[in-house]
C-alpha positions, 0 to 999 in steps of 0.5 A: 674496372668490370667490363660493361655487358649488354645484358638485361637485369632480368633474364630467362635462365636459358639465355646468356651472352650479350645482346647485339647493338644496332640502330633503329632503322636496321631493327625495323622499318617504317612502311611507305605503302599508301592507299588512296580512297578516291582511286580505289574501289576497294574498302578497308577499315580505316584507323585514325589516331582517336581510335588508338587507346592511350598507353594500352596497346588497344583499338577503340574502333575504326571507320570505313575508307570509302568516305575518306578523302585523303591518302592513307598508310597501308597496313597488314595484320601483325604490323604495328601502328604507332602514333607519331603525332604527340608521341607522348600520348603513347598510342599503339596497336599490334594489328589484328586485320588488314587495313588502312590508317591516318598518315600520322600513324607509323606502320612499323615492321621488324627487320632484326626483330619479330613484330611480337618483340617490337611491340613491346620494344616500343613500349620501353621508357627508352623508345618513348624518350627518343620518340618525344624528341620531336620536331615541331612545338604546336603539333609535335611529332616523332622525328624518324630522321633522329630516331633512326640512328639511335642505338638499341640492344637486342637479343636473338630470335629465340629470346625475342620470342620468349620475352614477347610470349611472357609479356603477352600473358601479362597483357592477357591478364590486364585485359581479363582484369580490365574486362572484370571491372567493366562487367562489375561496374555495369552490374552495379549500375544495372542493379542500382537503377532497379533498386532506386526504381523499386523493382528490387526490394530488400527485406527485414532480417525476419523476412517480412517487408519494409514500409513503402518508400515516401516521397520528399522534397530535398528542402523539406529534409535538409538545407543548403550552405554556401562554400568559402566566401571572400578568399583571395588567391593569397589565402590558399596554399597552407591553413585549415583543410578545405574540400576542393572542386575535383574531390567532389567531381571525381568521387561519390565519397570525399577523399581525405587525402586530397584536401586543399588548404586555406587560411582562416582568420580567427573568429572569421564567419565561414561555414564548417562541414560535418559528417554526412553533409553533401556537397554539389558542384554548381557549375560545368561546361556541359548539362551532363556534368552539372550538379555531381555530388560527394559525401563526407563520411568522416568526422573532422572537427574543422574543415571547410568547402571551396566556393564553387560548390555548396553543401546540403545537410540533412536534418537528421542522419536518421532521415538520410543515412549518409551512406545511403545518400552516396549512392541516391544522389549519383543514381541515374533517376536523380541525375536525370533530375539534376541535368534539367536544372542546368541554365546557360549557353557556354557555361552551365550553372545549377540554382540550389533553390531549384535543387531543394524543390526536387522530390525524392523517393525515400526508403525507411532508415533500416532499408536505407541501411540495407541498400547502402551496405550492399552497394558498399560491398559491390564498391569494395569488390570493384575496388579490389579488382582495381587494385589487382589491375593497377598491380599488374600494370605496374608489374608489367611496367617493371618488367619493361624496364628489367627485360630490355637494355 
């Protein structure tokens, strides 16, 4: 039998030999330095668990220590913060300044490893696994008494530095792509508002002006219909495809890969949906989430709608171009009108009768097409960047598996 050696699957060519085996308490330590905001006049930036992003290593914000009453953990720049409460949330951060943090956050410092290398070691599947063998059920916390004795494998300092430096470049790429997506979405949001406010107008191909937009009531250019009725739990799981609530809530275009299935009897009187129909959610926990819409952009012979939503069918796609409606019904101005329809106290609902009274400014069909194609191009650009981001994150995940033992 061949000898099992403690070396990673993926390694820089200038390094060789086995990695050293040791238990965690010898590899890094947890700081015990405390800060009492009541007894100190010194003020620090204070980080609570909600300020640590999940699984990204990013800091979302902080508060001042001056208004805190509980004992905090102290940390210094380049220390590593790790959320021990609900460790499955994967909250961690490489400190960029001195400060204090919640007692539910460990402050880690390398003993046999550099902090830059430790920052990636705690992101590995192995570390995630052992940190989630926790104490407590309702409020699980990582158990250092157990974790301290778990063996890990570590390379010498030069290899640690090389690994950390390489993974840092990957994180930088992820950060750049994340920022690019944010900027693209901000641009789309801004230009979308200006187009639907008619601050920006498109022109015909010959350079001439389009006709003025016309005010229309939704009820004058289309009709509503109900989703599935009379169905019980046992009817769902197989049969004919239907559009689920979450599909509408999550995206302005129906994703045909996420259909549910429902048993429909022969000759059963249920409304079928069709290309160009708009679907609205009617119930939500907050007014801001009421009436989200999504549009069916596919021709499907037999498709139904869930009972917690209703459909809106324009009289003609020449009056309301389907791709234009994708953006119209999620525009800021239309969303403001929708939110005003929310009725309730603990659960909010929207009347489709009231929705049909809403007035919209509608451009001519040729201008609708121009606007829709413009936004569709933006969405493709944003989608392309998101795919790059997803691939880079997946690439990093693979590196963490293959570059560590």
